DRENPA-998580 format. One record per residue: residue number from 1; residue in three letters; y, x, z of N, C-alpha, C, O, CB in turn. Coordinates in steps of 0.05 Angstrom, whole numbers. Glycine has a CB too. Layout:
N
[NUM; ALA; [Y; X; Z]; [Y; X; Z]; [Y; X; Z]; [Y; X; Z]; [Y; X; Z]]
...
This chain:
156
[1; UNK; [1721; 2855; 2129]; [1748; 2846; 2134]; [1762; 2841; 2107]; [1761; 2858; 2089]; [1765; 2868; 2150]]
[2; UNK; [1774; 2817; 2104]; [1787; 2811; 2079]; [1811; 2830; 2074]; [1824; 2840; 2093]; [1797; 2781; 2079]]
[3; UNK; [1816; 2835; 2049]; [1838; 2852; 2042]; [1863; 2837; 2033]; [1884; 2849; 2028]; [1830; 2871; 2020]]
[4; UNK; [1860; 2810; 2030]; [1883; 2793; 2024]; [1883; 2769; 2042]; [1863; 2764; 2056]; [1883; 2784; 1993]]
[5; UNK; [1905; 2755; 2043]; [1906; 2730; 2058]; [1915; 2732; 2086]; [1923; 2754; 2096]; [1879; 2718; 2057]]
[6; UNK; [1914; 2710; 2100]; [1926; 2708; 2127]; [1914; 2727; 2147]; [1929; 2739; 2163]; [1923; 2680; 2137]]
[7; UNK; [1888; 2731; 2147]; [1876; 2748; 2167]; [1886; 2777; 2164]; [1894; 2789; 2183]; [1845; 2747; 2165]]
[8; UNK; [1885; 2787; 2140]; [1893; 2815; 2135]; [1923; 2818; 2141]; [1931; 2839; 2152]; [1887; 2824; 2106]]
[9; UNK; [1939; 2799; 2134]; [1968; 2800; 2139]; [1974; 2799; 2169]; [1991; 2814; 2179]; [1983; 2778; 2124]]
[10; UNK; [1960; 2782; 2183]; [1965; 2779; 2212]; [1960; 2805; 2227]; [1972; 2809; 2249]; [1948; 2757; 2223]]
[11; UNK; [1943; 2822; 2217]; [1937; 2847; 2231]; [1961; 2866; 2232]; [1960; 2886; 2248]; [1914; 2861; 2217]]
[12; UNK; [1982; 2862; 2216]; [2006; 2878; 2219]; [2019; 2873; 2247]; [2034; 2890; 2257]; [2026; 2871; 2197]]
[13; UNK; [2013; 2850; 2259]; [2023; 2843; 2285]; [2000; 2833; 2302]; [1997; 2808; 2303]; [2046; 2823; 2283]]
[14; UNK; [1985; 2851; 2314]; [1961; 2842; 2329]; [1966; 2821; 2350]; [1948; 2804; 2355]; [1949; 2866; 2342]]
[15; UNK; [1989; 2821; 2363]; [1995; 2800; 2383]; [1999; 2773; 2370]; [1997; 2753; 2384]; [2019; 2808; 2399]]
[16; UNK; [2004; 2772; 2345]; [2005; 2746; 2330]; [1977; 2739; 2320]; [1970; 2716; 2320]; [2026; 2748; 2307]]
[17; UNK; [1962; 2759; 2312]; [1936; 2754; 2299]; [1918; 2738; 2317]; [1905; 2719; 2307]; [1923; 2781; 2293]]
[18; UNK; [1915; 2744; 2342]; [1896; 2730; 2359]; [1904; 2700; 2364]; [1887; 2683; 2359]; [1894; 2744; 2386]]
[19; UNK; [1928; 2694; 2373]; [1935; 2666; 2377]; [1934; 2650; 2350]; [1927; 2627; 2350]; [1962; 2663; 2390]]
[20; UNK; [1942; 2663; 2329]; [1942; 2651; 2302]; [1913; 2643; 2295]; [1907; 2621; 2287]; [1953; 2670; 2280]]
[21; UNK; [1895; 2662; 2299]; [1866; 2657; 2294]; [1855; 2635; 2313]; [1839; 2618; 2304]; [1851; 2682; 2298]]
[22; UNK; [1863; 2636; 2338]; [1853; 2616; 2357]; [1862; 2588; 2349]; [1846; 2569; 2349]; [1863; 2623; 2386]]
[23; UNK; [1888; 2585; 2343]; [1898; 2559; 2335]; [1885; 2549; 2310]; [1875; 2526; 2308]; [1929; 2560; 2330]]
[24; UNK; [1883; 2566; 2290]; [1870; 2558; 2264]; [1841; 2551; 2269]; [1832; 2530; 2258]; [1872; 2581; 2244]]
[25; UNK; [1827; 2566; 2284]; [1799; 2560; 2289]; [1795; 2534; 2304]; [1777; 2518; 2297]; [1786; 2583; 2306]]
[26; UNK; [1812; 2529; 2324]; [1810; 2503; 2338]; [1816; 2480; 2319]; [1800; 2461; 2318]; [1830; 2502; 2361]]
[27; UNK; [1837; 2482; 2304]; [1845; 2460; 2286]; [1824; 2454; 2265]; [1818; 2431; 2259]; [1871; 2465; 2273]]
[28; UNK; [1812; 2475; 2254]; [1794; 2471; 2232]; [1766; 2464; 2241]; [1751; 2450; 2227]; [1793; 2496; 2216]]
[29; UNK; [1758; 2473; 2265]; [1730; 2470; 2273]; [1725; 2455; 2299]; [1702; 2447; 2305]; [1717; 2496; 2275]]
[30; UNK; [1745; 2450; 2315]; [1741; 2438; 2341]; [1760; 2415; 2347]; [1759; 2403; 2369]; [1744; 2458; 2363]]
[31; UNK; [1778; 2408; 2328]; [1796; 2386; 2333]; [1783; 2359; 2328]; [1759; 2358; 2321]; [1821; 2389; 2315]]
[32; UNK; [1798; 2338; 2331]; [1788; 2311; 2327]; [1785; 2303; 2298]; [1770; 2285; 2291]; [1806; 2292; 2341]]
[33; UNK; [1800; 2316; 2280]; [1799; 2308; 2252]; [1773; 2318; 2239]; [1762; 2338; 2246]; [1823; 2320; 2237]]
[34; UNK; [1763; 2302; 2220]; [1740; 2311; 2205]; [1748; 2335; 2188]; [1771; 2339; 2182]; [1728; 2287; 2187]]
[35; UNK; [1728; 2350; 2179]; [1733; 2372; 2161]; [1746; 2363; 2136]; [1765; 2376; 2125]; [1707; 2387; 2154]]
[36; UNK; [1737; 2340; 2126]; [1749; 2328; 2101]; [1779; 2323; 2105]; [1795; 2330; 2088]; [1735; 2302; 2094]]
[37; UNK; [1786; 2309; 2127]; [1814; 2302; 2131]; [1831; 2327; 2138]; [1854; 2328; 2131]; [1816; 2282; 2154]]
[38; UNK; [1819; 2347; 2151]; [1833; 2372; 2156]; [1840; 2385; 2130]; [1863; 2394; 2126]; [1816; 2391; 2174]]
[39; UNK; [1821; 2387; 2112]; [1826; 2399; 2085]; [1846; 2384; 2069]; [1863; 2397; 2055]; [1800; 2402; 2070]]
[40; UNK; [1846; 2358; 2070]; [1866; 2342; 2056]; [1894; 2348; 2067]; [1913; 2351; 2052]; [1860; 2312; 2058]]
[41; UNK; [1896; 2350; 2094]; [1922; 2356; 2106]; [1931; 2384; 2098]; [1955; 2388; 2093]; [1920; 2355; 2137]]
[42; UNK; [1913; 2403; 2097]; [1920; 2430; 2088]; [1930; 2430; 2059]; [1950; 2443; 2053]; [1895; 2449; 2090]]
[43; UNK; [1917; 2415; 2042]; [1926; 2413; 2014]; [1954; 2402; 2012]; [1970; 2411; 1996]; [1906; 2396; 1997]]
[44; UNK; [1959; 2381; 2027]; [1986; 2369; 2027]; [2007; 2390; 2035]; [2027; 2393; 2021]; [1987; 2344; 2046]]
[45; UNK; [2001; 2404; 2056]; [2020; 2424; 2066]; [2024; 2447; 2045]; [2047; 2454; 2040]; [2011; 2436; 2093]]
[46; UNK; [2002; 2457; 2035]; [2003; 2478; 2015]; [2018; 2470; 1990]; [2034; 2485; 1979]; [1975; 2488; 2008]]
[47; UNK; [2013; 2445; 1981]; [2027; 2436; 1957]; [2057; 2433; 1962]; [2073; 2440; 1945]; [2014; 2409; 1947]]
[48; UNK; [2063; 2422; 1985]; [2092; 2416; 1991]; [2108; 2442; 1992]; [2132; 2442; 1985]; [2094; 2401; 2017]]
[49; UNK; [2096; 2464; 2001]; [2112; 2489; 2002]; [2105; 2507; 1978]; [2113; 2531; 1978]; [2106; 2504; 2029]]
[50; UNK; [2090; 2496; 1959]; [2084; 2511; 1934]; [2069; 2537; 1940]; [2077; 2558; 1929]; [2109; 2516; 1918]]
[51; UNK; [2049; 2536; 1957]; [2034; 2559; 1966]; [2007; 2561; 1951]; [1988; 2549; 1960]; [2030; 2559; 1997]]
[52; UNK; [2007; 2575; 1929]; [1984; 2576; 1911]; [1959; 2589; 1925]; [1937; 2579; 1922]; [1990; 2592; 1887]]
[53; UNK; [1963; 2609; 1941]; [1941; 2623; 1954]; [1926; 2603; 1972]; [1901; 2601; 1970]; [1951; 2647; 1970]]
[54; UNK; [1940; 2589; 1989]; [1927; 2571; 2007]; [1916; 2546; 1991]; [1893; 2538; 1997]; [1946; 2561; 2028]]
[55; UNK; [1932; 2536; 1973]; [1922; 2512; 1958]; [1896; 2519; 1943]; [1877; 2503; 1944]; [1943; 2503; 1938]]
[56; UNK; [1895; 2541; 1930]; [1872; 2548; 1914]; [1848; 2555; 1931]; [1825; 2553; 1921]; [1879; 2572; 1896]]
[57; UNK; [1852; 2562; 1956]; [1829; 2566; 1974]; [1818; 2540; 1985]; [1795; 2537; 1990]; [1837; 2585; 1997]]
[58; UNK; [1836; 2520; 1988]; [1828; 2496; 2002]; [1821; 2472; 1984]; [1808; 2453; 1993]; [1850; 2488; 2020]]
[59; UNK; [1829; 2473; 1959]; [1820; 2451; 1941]; [1789; 2450; 1939]; [1777; 2429; 1942]; [1832; 2454; 1912]]
[60; UNK; [1776; 2473; 1934]; [1747; 2472; 1933]; [1735; 2464; 1960]; [1714; 2450; 1961]; [1736; 2500; 1925]]
[61; UNK; [1747; 2472; 1982]; [1737; 2465; 2009]; [1739; 2434; 2013]; [1721; 2422; 2023]; [1752; 2480; 2031]]
[62; UNK; [1761; 2423; 2004]; [1765; 2394; 2007]; [1743; 2379; 1991]; [1731; 2360; 2001]; [1793; 2385; 1997]]
[63; UNK; [1738; 2388; 1967]; [1717; 2376; 1951]; [1690; 2379; 1964]; [1673; 2361; 1964]; [1717; 2388; 1922]]
[64; UNK; [1684; 2403; 1975]; [1659; 2409; 1988]; [1655; 2390; 2012]; [1632; 2383; 2018]; [1658; 2438; 1997]]
[65; UNK; [1676; 2384; 2026]; [1674; 2366; 2050]; [1677; 2337; 2043]; [1679; 2320; 2061]; [1695; 2374; 2070]]
[66; UNK; [1676; 2330; 2017]; [1675; 2302; 2009]; [1700; 2288; 2001]; [1700; 2264; 1996]; [1664; 2287; 2031]]
[67; UNK; [1722; 2303; 1999]; [1747; 2290; 1989]; [1742; 2283; 1959]; [1735; 2300; 1944]; [1772; 2309; 1992]]
[68; UNK; [1747; 2258; 1952]; [1744; 2250; 1924]; [1764; 2264; 1906]; [1786; 2272; 1914]; [1747; 2220; 1921]]
[69; UNK; [1756; 2268; 1881]; [1774; 2280; 1861]; [1801; 2264; 1860]; [1822; 2276; 1855]; [1761; 2280; 1834]]
[70; UNK; [1800; 2238; 1864]; [1824; 2222; 1863]; [1844; 2231; 1884]; [1868; 2230; 1880]; [1818; 2192; 1866]]
[71; UNK; [1834; 2239; 1907]; [1852; 2249; 1929]; [1864; 2275; 1920]; [1888; 2280; 1923]; [1837; 2252; 1956]]
[72; UNK; [1848; 2293; 1910]; [1857; 2319; 1900]; [1879; 2315; 1879]; [1900; 2327; 1880]; [1834; 2336; 1889]]
[73; UNK; [1873; 2298; 1859]; [1892; 2293; 1838]; [1918; 2281; 1847]; [1940; 2287; 1837]; [1879; 2276; 1817]]
[74; UNK; [1916; 2263; 1868]; [1940; 2251; 1879]; [1959; 2272; 1890]; [1983; 2271; 1886]; [1933; 2230; 1900]]
[75; UNK; [1947; 2291; 1905]; [1963; 2313; 1917]; [1972; 2332; 1895]; [1996; 2338; 1893]; [1947; 2328; 1938]]
[76; UNK; [1953; 2341; 1879]; [1958; 2362; 1859]; [1979; 2354; 1838]; [1995; 2370; 1830]; [1932; 2369; 1844]]
[77; UNK; [1979; 2328; 1831]; [1998; 2319; 1810]; [2020; 2301; 1821]; [2034; 2288; 1806]; [1983; 2304; 1788]]
[78; UNK; [2023; 2302; 1848]; [2045; 2287; 1861]; [2046; 2258; 1854]; [2067; 2247; 1848]; [2072; 2301; 1855]]
[79; UNK; [2023; 2245; 1854]; [2021; 2217; 1847]; [2023; 2200; 1872]; [2019; 2210; 1894]; [1994; 2211; 1832]]
[80; UNK; [2029; 2175; 1868]; [2028; 2156; 1891]; [2000; 2153; 1901]; [1981; 2152; 1885]; [2040; 2128; 1882]]
[81; UNK; [1996; 2152; 1927]; [1969; 2149; 1938]; [1959; 2120; 1936]; [1962; 2105; 1955]; [1968; 2159; 1967]]
[82; UNK; [1948; 2114; 1913]; [1938; 2086; 1907]; [1908; 2087; 1904]; [1897; 2104; 1891]; [1952; 2074; 1882]]
[83; UNK; [1895; 2068; 1918]; [1866; 2066; 1914]; [1850; 2086; 1930]; [1826; 2089; 1926]; [1859; 2068; 1886]]
[84; UNK; [1863; 2100; 1949]; [1849; 2120; 1966]; [1842; 2107; 1993]; [1851; 2085; 1999]; [1867; 2145; 1970]]
[85; UNK; [1826; 2121; 2009]; [1820; 2111; 2035]; [1846; 2108; 2051]; [1865; 2123; 2046]; [1800; 2129; 2049]]
[86; UNK; [1846; 2091; 2071]; [1870; 2088; 2088]; [1877; 2115; 2102]; [1900; 2122; 2104]; [1865; 2067; 2110]]
[87; UNK; [1856; 2130; 2110]; [1861; 2156; 2124]; [1875; 2176; 2105]; [1894; 2189; 2112]; [1835; 2167; 2135]]
[88; UNK; [1864; 2179; 2081]; [1875; 2198; 2063]; [1902; 2189; 2052]; [1920; 2206; 2047]; [1856; 2203; 2039]]
[89; UNK; [1906; 2163; 2050]; [1932; 2153; 2042]; [1953; 2160; 2062]; [1975; 2169; 2056]; [1931; 2123; 2037]]
[90; UNK; [1947; 2156; 2088]; [1967; 2161; 2109]; [1972; 2191; 2113]; [1994; 2199; 2119]; [1958; 2149; 2135]]
[91; UNK; [1951; 2208; 2109]; [1955; 2237; 2111]; [1975; 2245; 2089]; [1994; 2261; 2095]; [1928; 2252; 2107]]
[92; UNK; [1972; 2236; 2066]; [1990; 2243; 2043]; [2018; 2232; 2048]; [2037; 2247; 2045]; [1978; 2232; 2016]]
[93; UNK; [2020; 2207; 2056]; [2046; 2195; 2060]; [2061; 2209; 2083]; [2085; 2215; 2081]; [2043; 2165; 2066]]
[94; UNK; [2047; 2213; 2105]; [2059; 2226; 2128]; [2068; 2254; 2121]; [2091; 2262; 2127]; [2040; 2226; 2152]]
[95; UNK; [2051; 2270; 2110]; [2057; 2297; 2103]; [2081; 2299; 2083]; [2099; 2316; 2087]; [2033; 2311; 2091]]
[96; UNK; [2080; 2282; 2063]; [2102; 2283; 2044]; [2128; 2276; 2057]; [2148; 2289; 2053]; [2097; 2264; 2021]]
[97; UNK; [2128; 2254; 2072]; [2153; 2246; 2084]; [2164; 2266; 2104]; [2188; 2273; 2105]; [2150; 2219; 2099]]
[98; UNK; [2146; 2277; 2120]; [2154; 2297; 2140]; [2166; 2322; 2126]; [2187; 2332; 2135]; [2130; 2305; 2157]]
[99; UNK; [2153; 2331; 2106]; [2162; 2356; 2093]; [2185; 2352; 2073]; [2201; 2370; 2067]; [2139; 2370; 2079]]
[100; UNK; [2187; 2328; 2062]; [2209; 2323; 2043]; [2234; 2312; 2056]; [2257; 2319; 2049]; [2199; 2304; 2022]]
[101; UNK; [2230; 2294; 2075]; [2253; 2280; 2088]; [2258; 2290; 2116]; [2279; 2282; 2128]; [2248; 2250; 2088]]
[102; UNK; [2240; 2306; 2127]; [2243; 2317; 2154]; [2245; 2294; 2175]; [2259; 2296; 2195]; [2268; 2334; 2156]]
[103; UNK; [2229; 2274; 2171]; [2227; 2252; 2189]; [2201; 2237; 2183]; [2189; 2241; 2162]; [2252; 2233; 2188]]
[104; UNK; [2193; 2219; 2201]; [2170; 2201; 2196]; [2178; 2173; 2204]; [2186; 2169; 2227]; [2144; 2211; 2211]]
[105; UNK; [2177; 2155; 2186]; [2183; 2127; 2192]; [2163; 2115; 2212]; [2140; 2124; 2213]; [2184; 2110; 2167]]
[106; UNK; [2173; 2096; 2228]; [2156; 2085; 2249]; [2131; 2071; 2238]; [2111; 2071; 2251]; [2172; 2065; 2265]]
[107; UNK; [2133; 2059; 2214]; [2109; 2046; 2202]; [2088; 2067; 2195]; [2064; 2062; 2198]; [2117; 2030; 2178]]
[108; UNK; [2096; 2090; 2184]; [2077; 2111; 2177]; [2065; 2122; 2203]; [2040; 2126; 2204]; [2091; 2133; 2161]]
[109; UNK; [2081; 2127; 2223]; [2071; 2137; 2248]; [2051; 2118; 2261]; [2030; 2126; 2270]; [2095; 2143; 2268]]
[110; UNK; [2059; 2092; 2262]; [2041; 2072; 2274]; [2014; 2071; 2259]; [1993; 2069; 2272]; [2055; 2044; 2273]]
[111; UNK; [2014; 2072; 2233]; [1989; 2072; 2218]; [1973; 2097; 2224]; [1948; 2095; 2226]; [1995; 2069; 2188]]
[112; UNK; [1986; 2120; 2225]; [1972; 2145; 2232]; [1959; 2143; 2259]; [1936; 2152; 2263]; [1991; 2169; 2230]]
[113; UNK; [1973; 2132; 2279]; [1962; 2129; 2306]; [1939; 2109; 2305]; [1919; 2114; 2318]; [1984; 2119; 2325]]
[114; UNK; [1942; 2088; 2291]; [1920; 2068; 2289]; [1894; 2081; 2278]; [1872; 2076; 2287]; [1928; 2044; 2271]]
[115; UNK; [1898; 2099; 2258]; [1875; 2111; 2245]; [1864; 2135; 2259]; [1839; 2139; 2259]; [1883; 2119; 2217]]
[116; UNK; [1881; 2151; 2272]; [1873; 2176; 2283]; [1877; 2179; 2314]; [1867; 2197; 2326]; [1887; 2198; 2270]]
[117; UNK; [1891; 2160; 2326]; [1899; 2162; 2354]; [1922; 2182; 2357]; [1928; 2198; 2338]; [1874; 2171; 2371]]
[118; UNK; [1935; 2182; 2380]; [1958; 2199; 2384]; [1949; 2229; 2384]; [1963; 2245; 2372]; [1971; 2193; 2411]]
[119; UNK; [1926; 2235; 2396]; [1917; 2262; 2396]; [1911; 2271; 2367]; [1918; 2293; 2360]; [1892; 2266; 2413]]
[120; UNK; [1899; 2254; 2352]; [1893; 2260; 2324]; [1918; 2264; 2307]; [1918; 2282; 2289]; [1876; 2238; 2312]]
[121; UNK; [1939; 2249; 2313]; [1964; 2253; 2298]; [1976; 2279; 2305]; [1986; 2294; 2287]; [1984; 2230; 2304]]
[122; UNK; [1976; 2286; 2330]; [1986; 2313; 2338]; [1971; 2335; 2324]; [1983; 2354; 2314]; [1985; 2316; 2369]]
[123; UNK; [1944; 2332; 2323]; [1928; 2353; 2310]; [1933; 2353; 2280]; [1934; 2374; 2267]; [1898; 2348; 2316]]
[124; UNK; [1936; 2329; 2268]; [1941; 2327; 2239]; [1967; 2342; 2232]; [1968; 2358; 2213]; [1943; 2298; 2230]]
[125; UNK; [1988; 2336; 2246]; [2014; 2349; 2241]; [2013; 2379; 2247]; [2026; 2395; 2233]; [2037; 2335; 2257]]
[126; UNK; [1998; 2386; 2268]; [1996; 2414; 2275]; [1980; 2430; 2253]; [1987; 2453; 2247]; [1982; 2417; 2302]]
[127; UNK; [1960; 2417; 2241]; [1946; 2430; 2219]; [1966; 2435; 2196]; [1967; 2457; 2186]; [1923; 2412; 2209]]
[128; UNK; [1981; 2415; 2190]; [2001; 2419; 2168]; [2020; 2441; 2175]; [2026; 2458; 2159]; [2016; 2393; 2162]]
[129; UNK; [2031; 2440; 2200]; [2049; 2461; 2208]; [2037; 2489; 2209]; [2051; 2508; 2202]; [2060; 2454; 2236]]
[130; UNK; [2012; 2491; 2216]; [1998; 2516; 2216]; [1998; 2528; 2188]; [2003; 2551; 2184]; [1969; 2513; 2227]]
[131; UNK; [1991; 2511; 2168]; [1989; 2521; 2141]; [2016; 2525; 2128]; [2019; 2541; 2110]; [1973; 2501; 2124]]
[132; UNK; [2037; 2511; 2137]; [2064; 2517; 2128]; [2072; 2545; 2139]; [2083; 2561; 2124]; [2084; 2496; 2138]]
[133; UNK; [2066; 2550; 2164]; [2072; 2576; 2176]; [2057; 2598; 2161]; [2069; 2618; 2153]; [2064; 2576; 2206]]
[134; UNK; [2031; 2595; 2157]; [2015; 2615; 2142]; [2027; 2618; 2114]; [2030; 2641; 2105]; [1986; 2607; 2141]]
[135; UNK; [2032; 2596; 2102]; [2043; 2597; 2074]; [2070; 2611; 2073]; [2075; 2626; 2053]; [2046; 2570; 2063]]
[136; UNK; [2087; 2608; 2093]; [2112; 2622; 2093]; [2108; 2652; 2094]; [2122; 2667; 2080]; [2129; 2612; 2117]]
[137; UNK; [2089; 2661; 2111]; [2084; 2689; 2112]; [2073; 2699; 2086]; [2082; 2720; 2076]; [2064; 2695; 2135]]
[138; UNK; [2054; 2685; 2074]; [2042; 2694; 2049]; [2062; 2694; 2026]; [2062; 2711; 2009]; [2018; 2676; 2042]]
[139; UNK; [2080; 2674; 2027]; [2101; 2674; 2006]; [2120; 2697; 2010]; [2128; 2710; 1990]; [2117; 2647; 2007]]
[140; UNK; [2128; 2703; 2035]; [2146; 2725; 2040]; [2135; 2751; 2031]; [2150; 2768; 2020]; [2152; 2726; 2070]]
[141; UNK; [2109; 2756; 2035]; [2098; 2782; 2026]; [2089; 2781; 1997]; [2078; 2801; 1987]; [2075; 2789; 2044]]
[142; UNK; [2093; 2758; 1984]; [2085; 2755; 1956]; [2055; 2760; 1952]; [2046; 2775; 1935]; [2101; 2775; 1938]]
[143; UNK; [2039; 2746; 1969]; [2010; 2749; 1967]; [2000; 2737; 1942]; [2004; 2713; 1937]; [1997; 2736; 1992]]
[144; UNK; [1987; 2753; 1926]; [1975; 2743; 1901]; [1946; 2734; 1905]; [1934; 2742; 1925]; [1976; 2765; 1879]]
[145; UNK; [1936; 2718; 1887]; [1909; 2709; 1889]; [1890; 2732; 1884]; [1896; 2750; 1869]; [1903; 2687; 1869]]
[146; UNK; [1867; 2733; 1898]; [1847; 2753; 1891]; [1838; 2749; 1862]; [1839; 2726; 1852]; [1822; 2751; 1911]]
[147; UNK; [1830; 2770; 1849]; [1822; 2767; 1820]; [1801; 2746; 1815]; [1800; 2735; 1794]; [1813; 2794; 1810]]
[148; UNK; [1784; 2742; 1835]; [1762; 2723; 1831]; [1769; 2694; 1835]; [1753; 2676; 1831]; [1739; 2730; 1849]]
[149; UNK; [1794; 2688; 1845]; [1802; 2661; 1851]; [1822; 2650; 1830]; [1843; 2662; 1827]; [1814; 2660; 1879]]
[150; UNK; [1815; 2628; 1817]; [1833; 2617; 1798]; [1856; 2602; 1811]; [1853; 2591; 1833]; [1818; 2598; 1779]]
[151; UNK; [1879; 2602; 1798]; [1902; 2586; 1808]; [1896; 2556; 1803]; [1893; 2549; 1780]; [1928; 2596; 1795]]
[152; UNK; [1895; 2540; 1823]; [1888; 2512; 1820]; [1912; 2493; 1822]; [1910; 2470; 1813]; [1868; 2504; 1841]]
[153; UNK; [1934; 2503; 1834]; [1957; 2486; 1836]; [1974; 2490; 1811]; [1983; 2512; 1805]; [1973; 2493; 1862]]
[154; UNK; [1980; 2468; 1797]; [1996; 2471; 1772]; [2025; 2478; 1779]; [2035; 2470; 1800]; [1994; 2445; 1755]]
[155; UNK; [2038; 2491; 1760]; [2067; 2497; 1765]; [2083; 2471; 1764]; [2075; 2451; 1751]; [2077; 2516; 1744]]
[156; UNK; [2105; 2471; 1778]; [2122; 2447; 1779]; [2147; 2453; 1763]; [2165; 2436; 1761]; [2129; 2439; 1807]]
């Protein structure tokens, strides 16, 4: 059993732990999004809420699942998504607009639906929301990185 992170924290409220785990497991392993796109969505969410614990866990996972370094750098250094795949571009644009402006323009939504379908868009936004929720809890309890994990998200 981990001694840090979402799983250990969720055990303070067992009735939250199970549905939290079920949702996370579905989104990460059984949803319509590829593992690569799921990890990119997680990075966008973690970066937007400045959640180092989650960001530093998921940057290596995104790379492992094939996200190019250019995608990582676009998120990590808050750069415009230029020269990336259409899917990763729209994940970044949608996530940023949703979390910064609290809305999604119809052109961004239409492109997301074209690329992922309506079910995929719901899952994409739910992945982001799941990691915002987890990040809020970790931020509230001031969860520090395990000693073996380097901080990968630069300070802003």
